C-alpha positions in Angstrom: 0.0 0.0 0.0 1.4 3.5 -0.8 1.2 6.5 1.4 -1.4 8.1 -0.9 -3.9 5.2 -0.4 -6.4 6.4 2.2 -7.7 4.3 5.2 -11.1 3.7 3.4 -9.3 2.5 0.3 -7.9 -0.4 2.1 -9.0 -3.9 0.6 -11.3 -5.9 2.7 -8.8 -8.6 2.9 -6.8 -6.6 5.5 -9.9 -6.5 8.0 -10.0 -8.9 11.0 -12.6 -11.7 10.6 -12.3 -11.7 6.9 -10.0 -14.1 5.2 -9.4 -14.6 1.4 -12.4 -16.8 0.9 -15.1 -14.6 2.8 -13.5 -11.4 1.1 -13.9 -13.1 -2.4 -17.6 -13.8 -1.5 -18.1 -10.2 -0.5 -16.5 -9.1 -3.8 -18.6 -11.4 -6.0 -21.9 -11.3 -4.2 -22.3 -7.7 -2.8 -19.7 -5.8 -4.9 -17.9 -4.8 -1.8 -14.0 -4.4 -2.0 -12.8 -1.8 0.3 -13.3 -0.7 3.9 -15.2 2.3 2.4 -17.5 -0.1 0.6 -18.3 -2.1 3.7 -18.8 0.7 6.1 -21.4 2.3 3.9 -23.3 -1.0 3.3 -26.2 -0.1 5.6 -28.7 -2.4 7.2 -32.1 -2.5 5.6 -33.9 -3.0 8.8 -33.2 -3.8 12.5 -34.3 -6.5 14.9 -35.8 -5.1 18.0 -34.4 -7.3 20.7 -34.5 -4.5 23.3 -37.1 -6.4 25.4 -38.9 -9.6 26.0 -42.6 -9.8 25.6 -45.0 -12.2 27.3 -47.5 -14.2 25.0 -50.2 -12.2 26.5 -48.8 -9.0 25.4 -48.5 -10.1 21.6 -50.3 -8.2 19.0 -50.7 -8.7 15.2 -49.4 -5.0 14.5 -46.0 -5.9 15.8 -43.3 -6.2 13.2 -41.5 -8.8 15.5 -41.2 -9.8 19.0 -39.0 -12.2 21.2 -40.5 -14.4 23.9 -39.0 -16.5 26.7 -40.8 -19.9 27.4 -40.7 -23.5 27.3 -41.8 -26.2 24.6 -44.6 -28.3 25.8 -45.0 -30.7 22.7 -44.6 -30.8 19.1 -46.0 -32.8 16.2 -46.2 -33.1 12.4 -49.2 -31.8 10.5 -50.4 -32.2 6.8 -49.0 -34.0 3.7 -46.8 -33.0 0.9 -45.9 -29.3 0.4 -48.3 -28.5 3.3 -46.4 -30.8 5.7 -45.2 -28.8 8.7 -43.8 -29.1 12.3 -45.9 -27.4 14.9 -44.6 -26.8 18.7 -46.5 -25.5 21.4 -44.7 -22.8 23.2 -45.7 -21.6 26.6 -44.6 -18.8 29.3 -47.1 -18.8 32.1 -49.4 -16.1 30.6 -50.4 -18.3 27.8 -49.4 -20.6 25.0 -48.7 -20.1 21.1 -47.7 -22.1 18.1 -44.3 -22.3 16.5 -44.4 -23.4 13.0 -41.9 -24.7 10.4 -42.5 -25.7 6.8 -38.7 -26.2 5.9 -35.7 -28.0 7.6 -38.4 -30.0 9.6 -36.2 -33.2 10.2 -33.3 -31.0 11.5 -35.4 -28.9 13.8 -37.5 -31.9 15.2 -34.0 -33.5 16.2 -32.8 -30.5 18.2 -36.1 -29.6 20.1 -36.0 -30.5 23.9 -38.6 -30.2 26.6 -36.2 -29.5 29.4 -34.9 -25.8 29.5 -35.9 -22.4 28.6 -35.9 -21.0 24.9 -36.0 -17.7 23.3 -38.4 -17.5 20.3 -38.2 -14.5 17.8 -40.2 -13.7 14.8 -43.5 -12.0 13.4 -46.4 -12.8 15.5 -49.8 -13.6 13.8 -53.1 -14.4 15.3 -55.7 -16.8 14.0 -59.0 -17.3 15.9 -57.4 -15.7 19.1 -54.3 -18.0 18.9 -51.0 -16.6 18.2 -48.2 -18.2 16.1 -44.8 -17.5 14.6 -43.8 -19.1 11.4 -40.2 -20.1 11.0 -39.1 -18.5 14.3 -35.5 -18.0 15.4 -35.2 -20.3 18.3 -32.3 -20.6 20.7 -31.6 -21.7 23.9 -32.1 -19.2 26.7 -28.7 -20.2 28.5 -26.7 -19.8 25.3 -28.7 -16.4 24.6 -27.9 -15.1 28.0 -24.5 -13.7 26.7 -26.1 -11.8 24.1 -27.1 -8.3 25.0 -30.5 -6.6 24.4 -30.7 -4.1 21.8 -31.3 -3.3 18.1 -29.5 -5.7 15.8 -28.8 -4.8 12.2 -30.2 -6.9 9.3 -28.4 -6.6 6.0 -29.4 -7.7 2.6 -27.4 -10.9 1.9 -27.4 -13.6 -0.8 -28.2 -17.3 -0.1 -24.6 -18.1 -1.0 -23.3 -15.9 1.8 -25.7 -17.6 4.3 -24.7 -20.9 3.3 -21.0 -19.9 4.0 -22.1 -18.6 7.5 -21.8 -15.0 6.5 -25.1 -13.9 8.2 -26.2 -10.5 9.6 -24.8 -11.5 13.2 -21.4 -12.2 11.6 -21.5 -9.1 9.4 -22.6 -7.1 12.5 -19.6 -8.4 14.5 -17.1 -7.8 11.6 -18.7 -4.1 11.2 -18.0 -3.5 14.9 -14.3 -4.2 14.3 -14.2 -1.9 11.3 -16.1 0.9 13.1 -13.6 0.7 16.1 -10.5 1.0 13.6 -12.3 3.7 11.6 -13.0 5.9 14.4 -10.0 8.2 14.1 -10.4 8.3 10.2 -14.1 9.3 10.1 -14.0 13.1 9.6 -16.9 15.6 9.6 -18.3 16.2 6.1 -20.8 19.1 7.0 -20.0 22.6 8.1 -20.9 23.5 11.9 -23.7 26.0 10.8 -25.6 23.1 9.0 -25.1 20.7 11.9 -26.4 23.3 14.4 -29.2 24.5 12.1 -30.8 21.1 11.6 -29.6 19.7 14.9 -27.7 16.9 13.3 -25.4 14.3 15.2 -21.8 14.1 14.3 -20.7 11.9 11.3 -18.8 9.4 13.8 -22.0 9.1 16.1 -24.0 8.6 12.7 -21.7 6.0 11.5 -21.6 4.0 14.6 -25.5 4.2 15.4 -26.5 3.2 11.8 -24.9 0.0 12.2 -25.0 -0.7 16.0 -27.7 1.7 17.2 -27.7 2.1 21.1 -31.6 2.7 20.9 -34.5 3.7 18.8 -33.7 7.3 19.2 -30.0 7.2 18.2 -31.1 5.1 15.2 -33.4 7.7 14.0 -30.9 10.5 14.5 -28.2 8.5 12.5 -30.6 7.9 9.7 -31.7 11.5 9.6 -28.0 12.7 9.6 -26.9 10.3 7.0 -29.9 10.9 4.6 -29.3 14.7 4.8 -25.6 14.5 4.1 -26.3 12.0 1.0 -29.0 14.5 -0.4 -26.9 17.6 0.3 -24.0 16.2 -1.9 -26.4 14.9 -4.5 -27.9 18.4 -4.8 -24.6 20.2 -4.4 -23.2 18.2 -7.5 -26.3 18.8 -9.6 -26.4 22.7 -8.8 -22.8 23.0 -9.3 -23.1 21.2 -12.6 -25.9 23.8 -13.7 -23.8 26.7 -12.5 -20.8 25.3 -14.7 -23.1 24.9 -17.7 -24.3 28.3 -17.4 -21.0 29.8 -16.9 -18.8 27.7 -19.5 -21.4 27.0 -22.2 -22.5 30.0 -24.4 -25.8 30.0 -26.2 -27.1 31.9 -29.1 -29.1 35.1 -28.3 -32.5 35.1 -29.9 -33.9 38.5 -29.4 -36.1 39.0 -32.5 -39.7 38.1 -31.8 -41.3 39.3 -35.0 -41.9 35.9 -36.5 -43.6 34.7 -33.0 -45.8 37.9 -33.0 -46.8 37.2 -36.6 -47.9 33.6 -35.6 -49.6 34.6 -32.5 -51.6 37.5 -34.1 -52.3 36.0 -37.4 -52.3 32.3 -37.3 -52.7 30.7 -33.9 -56.4 29.2 -34.0 -56.8 29.1 -30.2 -55.8 31.2 -27.2 -52.8 29.9 -25.3 -53.4 29.0 -21.5 -51.8 31.1 -18.9 -49.5 28.1 -18.1 -48.3 28.2 -21.7 -47.7 31.7 -21.9 -45.7 31.6 -18.6 -43.4 28.7 -19.9 -42.8 30.5 -23.2 -41.6 33.6 -21.2 -39.4 31.4 -19.3 -37.7 30.0 -22.6 -37.5 33.4 -24.0 -35.7 34.7 -20.9 -33.2 31.9 -21.5 -32.7 32.9 -25.0 -31.7 36.4 -24.0 -28.9 35.4 -21.4 -26.2 34.4 -24.0 -25.9 31.2 -22.1 -27.0 27.6 -23.3 -30.5 26.8 -22.2 -31.1 23.4 -20.5 -34.6 23.2 -19.6 -37.1 20.5 -18.8 -40.7 21.1 -19.8 -43.2 19.0 -17.9 -46.8 18.8 -19.1 -49.6 16.4 -18.4 -51.1 14.6 -21.4 -52.9 17.0 -23.7 -51.5 20.2 -22.0 -50.2 21.8 -25.1 -46.4 21.1 -24.8 -46.1 20.8 -28.7 -47.3 24.4 -29.7 -45.0 25.8 -27.0 -42.2 23.7 -28.6 -43.3 25.0 -32.2 -43.2 28.8 -30.7 -39.8 28.0 -29.3 -38.6 27.0 -32.7 -40.1 30.2 -34.3 -37.9 32.1 -31.8 -34.7 30.4 -33.1 -35.7 30.6 -36.8 -36.6 34.3 -36.5 -33.1 34.8 -35.3 -31.3 32.9 -38.2 -31.0 29.5 -36.6 -32.4 26.1 -37.3 -34.3 23.7 -34.8 -35.0 19.9 -34.5 -37.5 18.0 -32.7 -36.6 14.3 -31.8 -39.3 11.8 -30.9 -38.9 8.2 -29.5 -41.2 6.6 -32.2 -42.0 7.1 -36.0 -45.7 7.3 -34.9 -45.0 10.1 -32.7 -42.5 12.0 -35.0 -45.2 11.7 -37.8 -47.8 13.0 -35.5 -45.7 16.0 -34.5 -44.8 16.6 -38.2 -48.4 16.5 -39.5 -49.7 18.6 -36.8 -47.1 21.4 -37.1 -46.6 21.4 -40.9 -49.7 23.4 -41.7 -48.5 26.0 -39.3 -45.0 26.0 -40.8 -46.3 26.2 -44.4 -48.4 29.1 -43.4 -45.4 30.9 -42.2 -43.4 30.1 -45.4 -41.2 27.8 -43.4 -39.5 24.5 -44.7 -40.1 21.7 -42.4 -38.9 18.1 -42.9 -39.1 14.8 -41.3 -36.3 12.1 -41.0 -37.2 8.5 -39.7 -35.9 5.0 -40.4 -38.5 4.8 -43.1 -37.2 7.9 -45.0 -35.8 6.7 -48.4 -32.4 7.6 -49.8 -33.5 10.0 -52.2 -35.4 12.0 -49.7 -32.5 11.7 -47.2 -30.0 13.3 -49.8 -32.4 16.3 -50.3 -32.9 16.8 -46.6 -29.0 16.8 -45.9 -28.6 19.3 -48.6 -31.4 21.6 -47.4 -30.1 21.3 -43.8 -26.5 22.3 -44.7 -27.5 25.1 -46.9 -29.9 26.4 -44.2 -33.1 26.2 -46.4 -34.5 23.5 -43.9 -35.8 25.4 -41.0 -37.2 22.6 -38.8 -36.4 18.9 -38.9 -38.7 16.5 -37.1 -37.6 13.0 -36.6 -36.5 9.9 -34.5 -33.0 8.6 -33.5 -32.2 9.1 -37.2 -31.5 12.7 -36.3 -28.5 11.5 -34.4 -26.6 10.1 -37.6 -23.4 11.5 -38.4 -24.6 12.6 -41.9 -27.2 14.8 -40.4 -25.3 18.3 -40.4 -27.0 21.8 -40.1 -25.8 25.0 -41.1 -26.7 26.6 -37.7 -28.5 24.5 -35.3 -29.8 26.7 -32.6 -32.5 24.7 -30.7 -32.8 20.9 -30.0 -36.2 19.7 -28.5 -36.4 16.1 -27.2 -39.8 14.7 -26.6 -40.3 12.0 -23.9 -36.5 12.4 -23.4 -36.4 9.5 -20.7 -36.6 7.3 -23.7 -33.1 8.3 -24.9 -29.7 7.6 -23.2 -27.4 10.3 -22.2 -24.9 9.4 -25.0 -27.6 9.7 -27.5 -28.8 13.2 -26.2 -24.9 14.2 -26.0 -24.7 13.7 -29.9 -27.2 16.6 -30.5 -24.9 18.9 -28.5 -22.3 18.3 -31.1 -24.4 19.2 -34.2 -23.2 22.8 -33.8 -19.4 23.1 -33.1 -19.3 26.8 -32.9 -22.0 27.3 -30.2 -23.8 24.4 -28.5 -27.6 24.5 -29.3 -30.2 25.3 -26.7 -31.9 22.1 -25.2 -35.5 21.9 -24.4 -36.5 18.3 -23.1 -40.2 17.5 -22.8 -42.1 14.9 -21.1 -45.8 14.0 -20.7 -45.0 11.7 -17.6 -45.6 14.0 -14.6 -42.6 13.6 -12.3 -43.0 14.1 -8.5 -41.3 17.2 -7.2 -38.7 15.1 -5.1 -37.7 13.0 -8.1 -37.6 16.0 -10.5 -35.1 17.8 -8.1 -32.8 14.7 -8.0 -33.2 13.3 -11.6 -33.2 16.7 -13.3 -31.6 18.8 -10.7 -29.2 20.2 -13.2 -31.8 21.5 -15.4 -34.3 24.3 -15.1 -37.8 23.0 -14.9 -41.1 24.5 -16.4 -44.4 23.1 -15.8 -47.6 23.4 -17.8 -50.2 22.6 -15.0 -53.4 23.7 -17.1 -55.3 22.1 -19.7 -56.5 24.0 -22.8 -60.1 25.6 -22.7 -62.9 23.4 -23.8 -61.3 20.1 -22.7 -63.4 18.1 -20.3 -61.9 15.9 -17.5 -62.1 12.2 -18.5 -64.5 10.3 -16.6 -62.9 7.1 -15.1 -64.6 4.0 -13.7 -63.5 0.7 -12.5 -65.5 -2.3 -13.6 -65.1 -6.0 -12.9 -65.3 -8.7 -15.5 -68.9 -9.6 -14.6 -69.9 -6.1 -16.0 -68.5 -6.8 -19.5 -71.9 -6.9 -21.3 -72.7 -3.5 -19.7 -69.3 -2.2 -21.0 -70.0 -3.6 -24.4 -73.3 -2.0 -24.5 -71.7 1.4 -23.6 -69.2 0.9 -26.3 -71.9 0.4 -29.1 -73.6 3.5 -27.8 -70.6 5.7 -28.2 -70.0 4.0 -31.6 -73.6 4.9 -32.6 -72.6 8.6 -31.7 -69.8 8.4 -34.3 -67.1 7.9 -31.7 -64.2 5.5 -31.6 -62.7 3.1 -28.7 -59.4 1.8 -27.8 -59.2 -1.5 -26.0 -55.8 -2.1 -24.4 -54.3 -5.5 -23.2 -51.2 -6.2 -21.2 -50.1 -9.2 -23.1 -49.5 -10.2 -26.8 -49.7 -14.0 -26.6 -51.3 -16.2 -24.0 -49.2 -17.0 -21.0 -49.6 -20.3 -19.0 -48.2 -18.8 -15.9 -50.6 -15.5 -15.9 -54.3 -15.6 -15.7 -54.9 -12.6 -17.8 -56.8 -12.2 -20.9 -54.3 -11.8 -23.7 -54.5 -9.6 -26.8 -55.4 -12.2 -29.5 -58.1 -13.9 -27.3 -59.5 -10.4 -26.7 -59.3 -9.4 -30.5 -61.5 -12.5 -31.3 -64.0 -11.8 -28.4 -64.3 -8.3 -29.7 -65.2 -9.6 -33.4 -67.8 -11.9 -31.9 -69.3 -9.0 -29.9 -68.9 -6.4 -32.6 -69.4 -8.4 -35.9 -68.7 -7.1 -39.4 -69.9 -5.4 -41.6 -71.5 -3.2 -39.1 -68.2 -2.8 -37.0 -64.6 -2.7 -38.2 -61.9 -3.7 -35.6 -58.1 -2.9 -35.9 -55.2 -4.7 -34.1 -51.9 -3.1 -33.1 -49.0 -4.7 -31.1 -45.2 -4.4 -30.9 -44.5 -7.7 -32.8 -45.9 -6.0 -36.1 -43.6 -4.6 -38.8 -43.4 -0.7 -38.6 -45.4 -0.4 -41.9 -48.1 -2.7 -40.7 -48.5 -0.6 -37.4 -48.6 2.5 -39.5 -51.3 1.1 -41.6 -53.5 0.2 -38.7 -53.2 3.4 -37.0 -53.9 5.4 -40.1 -57.1 3.3 -40.6 -58.2 4.3 -37.1 -57.1 8.1 -37.6 -59.2 8.0 -40.8 -62.1 6.4 -38.9 -62.1 3.2 -41.1 -62.1 1.2 -37.9 -64.2 1.9 -34.9 -62.4 -0.1 -32.3 -58.5 -0.6 -32.0 -57.5 -3.5 -30.0 -53.9 -2.8 -28.9 -51.0 -3.2 -26.5 -49.3 -0.3 -25.0 -47.7 0.8 -28.2 -50.3 3.4 -28.3 -49.3 4.6 -25.0 -47.3 7.8 -25.7 -48.3 10.8 -28.0 -50.9 9.3 -30.4 -53.5 12.0 -31.1 -56.9 10.9 -32.3 -59.6 13.5 -31.3 -62.6 11.4 -32.2 -61.6 8.4 -29.9 -63.5 8.9 -26.7 -63.4 5.7 -24.9 -60.4 3.9 -23.5 -61.1 0.3 -22.1 -58.0 -1.0 -20.1 -58.2 -4.8 -19.7 -56.6 -6.6 -16.9 -55.9 -3.0 -15.3 -54.3 -4.6 -12.3 -51.2 -5.5 -14.7 -50.4 -1.7 -15.2 -48.5 0.7 -13.1 -50.3 3.8 -12.1 -48.4 6.2 -14.3 -49.0 3.7 -17.3 -52.5 3.9 -16.6 -52.6 7.7 -16.6 -50.7 7.6 -19.9 -53.1 5.4 -21.4 -56.1 7.4 -20.4 -54.4 10.4 -22.0 -55.0 8.8 -25.4 -58.7 9.9 -25.1 -60.0 13.3 -24.2 -58.1 14.9 -27.1 -61.3 16.5 -28.6 -64.3 18.7 -27.3 -66.5 15.5 -26.6 -66.8 13.9 -23.2 -64.4 11.0 -22.8 -64.3 7.8 -20.6 -61.7 5.5 -19.3 -63.0 2.0 -18.2 -60.5 -0.1 -16.2 -61.5 -3.8 -16.2 -60.2 -6.3 -13.6 -60.9 -9.6 -11.9 -62.0 -9.6 -8.2 -58.7 -10.7 -6.6 -56.8 -7.4 -6.2 -53.9 -6.5 -3.9 -54.1 -3.4 -1.5 -51.6 -1.6 -3.8 -53.8 -2.2 -7.0 -56.7 -1.0 -5.3 -55.0 2.2 -4.3 -53.9 2.5 -7.9 -57.5 2.0 -9.3 -59.0 4.2 -6.7 -56.6 7.1 -7.4 -57.3 7.0 -11.2 -60.9 7.2 -10.5 -60.5 10.1 -8.0 -58.3 12.4 -10.0 -57.1 13.5 -13.5 -54.1 15.3 -12.0 -51.0 13.8 -13.3 -48.8 15.3 -10.5 -51.0 14.0 -7.7 -51.0 10.6 -9.5 -47.1 10.7 -9.8 -46.7 11.3 -6.1 -49.0 8.3 -5.3 -46.9 6.3 -7.8 -43.7 7.2 -6.1 -45.1 6.1 -2.7 -46.1 2.7 -4.2 -43.2 1.8 -6.5 -40.1 3.9 -5.4 -38.0 6.1 -7.7 -36.0 3.2 -9.3 -39.1 1.7 -10.8 -40.7 4.9 -11.6 -37.9 6.3 -13.7 -36.9 3.0 -15.3 -33.4 4.5 -15.4 -30.0 4.0 -13.8 -29.0 7.6 -14.2 -26.5 9.0 -11.6 -28.2 11.0 -9.0 -31.2 8.8 -8.2 -30.1 5.1 -8.2 -26.8 5.7 -6.4 -28.6 6.8 -3.1 -27.6 4.4 -0.5 -29.8 5.4 2.4 -32.2 8.3 1.5 -35.8 7.4 0.1 -37.2 9.9 -2.3 -40.7 8.5 -1.8 -40.4 9.3 2.0 -37.5 11.9 2.4 -39.0 14.9 0.7 -38.7 17.3 3.6 -35.0 16.3 4.1 -34.4 16.7 0.4 -35.8 20.2 0.2 -33.8 21.3 3.2 -30.6 19.8 1.6 -31.2 21.3 -1.8 -31.9 24.7 -0.3 -28.7 24.5 2.0 -26.6 23.5 -1.2 -28.1 26.5 -3.1 -27.4 29.0 -0.2 -23.7 27.8 0.1 -22.9 27.9 -3.8 -24.6 31.3 -4.1 -22.3 32.6 -1.3 -19.2 30.6 -2.1 -19.4 29.0 -5.6 -15.7 27.7 -5.4 -16.1 26.6 -1.7 -13.0 28.5 -0.7 -14.2 30.1 2.6 -12.6 28.4 5.8 -16.2 27.3 7.1 -16.7 25.3 4.0 -13.5 23.3 4.4 -15.4 20.1 5.3 -17.4 20.3 2.0 -14.3 20.9 0.0 -12.5 18.1 1.6 -15.4 15.8 1.1 -16.0 16.8 -2.6 -12.1 16.2 -3.3 -12.4 12.6 -1.8 -15.4 12.1 -4.0 -13.6 13.1 -7.1 -10.7 10.7 -6.3 -12.8 7.9 -5.5 -15.4 8.0 -8.3 -15.9 10.2 -11.3 -19.4 11.3 -10.6 -19.1 14.9 -10.9 -19.4 14.7 -14.8 -21.9 16.9 -16.7 -25.4 15.6 -16.8 -27.8 16.9 -19.4 
């Protein structure tokens, strides 16, 4: 080891209690290599062994309990997979059952009637009788040497347990590491923050997160470490934003004559207050001379596309070009077809480039882009190709940007080597405030939180399978009124493992319920070829089919104003955000629209919460907050972007107040001392330096 290697970079092999074999297991199974890795491997829960309960004190609500008592008798019950060993456990205040389904032969051999035992586990009651399934059971005499307290429980693999590396052993090793680490644990937060938020020291936090003295110390340790983690997360993101604004210039778009002409002469409707506010925010960015990096959040149908078009006009009116990138050809076509009449009326040249664009058309597009004759280019990933070169790209708009990787988005930055283009990323997936602060903390955020005038809220209902004939009757009634219907299924082909109606079976049942020639039914799914999907979608758009049976390929962006009914089959299979996105495919016109969620009777409590939320509200941000509580940030974003998924202890679903305090503190410190040179900020500067050395996570995030 060289002198430059810090204590926490020491390989685990040098730690007492870990030999080569155990070290190799921790490397492979948990990705732990150094003292620093291990000490930050926090328990996911704690066994409360601070006291013993009597059987008469047990309650269903207890997460766990330990009881001292004796074994009166035991016997085998049931056959085959239901075979179990049941023991009667008494303590003088009552009796309870201890039940084992696995390891029965071994457990039966070690049970004794003489002597006292300690049983630990989750108590459950049935008909007034308590039981613990698969309890931890040990001889009271052997346990006497164990002190009462909170004991850490770590996420471990089966392989580790088989090699006797369980939570007790890890806890013992951790104690040794903490004792060795004590002189090397330095404070990472300035005194004023510690005093302001009444935080315990870093040393006390590290000790009590692993070996808490009591419940109070544990809560203080969690609060301190969560604040620290979120503070440095936000410091990094805010610092990145400041760096971008300082280091990366942007073209100045001052001339608004093109926008005024469009607004006064051609815009067929009045913009909402929210749309006008967002356009002002974008225009302010264009006047700074710095590159814009802005996230535009707007619920389904809120009018983001017209805001994007007006932003393009600001760029074009100042001699620059604009591009709009969408994740699918269907969505790119829709943007192009929706905006082309406006562009033509303004005398602007607008093109589209997708995987389907033929070579001849591509050649013309490339020439027009390079000469500056092409003002706006709409497209898919094809816009990222090296052959796509602009004369002066000034604005990149990325729709549903979470569908594109960081490397893909970075390619757009390089399409103007003189001055990087302004970036506007849009999403119709409402993002909870806590998640937006972390996932998009280095972007400025605009929100369109108002629907266009004349739009009616979609009426949403939950129906069980037994109501199917009633739902079919309602569909016929809507079709008679000239409306169209989406029917969405979660599966493409029948699955033996999942008891849900699949798409093909649903298509056939629809054909029986809505026979030709009176009704025409289309089908759309991910296994179809692009031209087949496009044909089916075009038939539906042209009203040649009244019902479109589909999977979630119609989830994002498809705009058919005449479609007024969305039937979601097996709605229990969909997440809350996905249900909301699907509902947004209707309600695009002035007519009243409906969303009908079909399910079976067996529903989990989380599923019921999802369905009740959908029925109760159309507000995408309220729905996103509920979704975050139910699913957590990782599932919600579907992304491994740095800043969210590298959180080791904080929980964005629960720690919103801590995150807000951490962000405000980071903003205030960087506003006062951007380079962190003041003496009172030395702990922050030192910690940031150590982060830079250990991991390259201060890179630019777009």
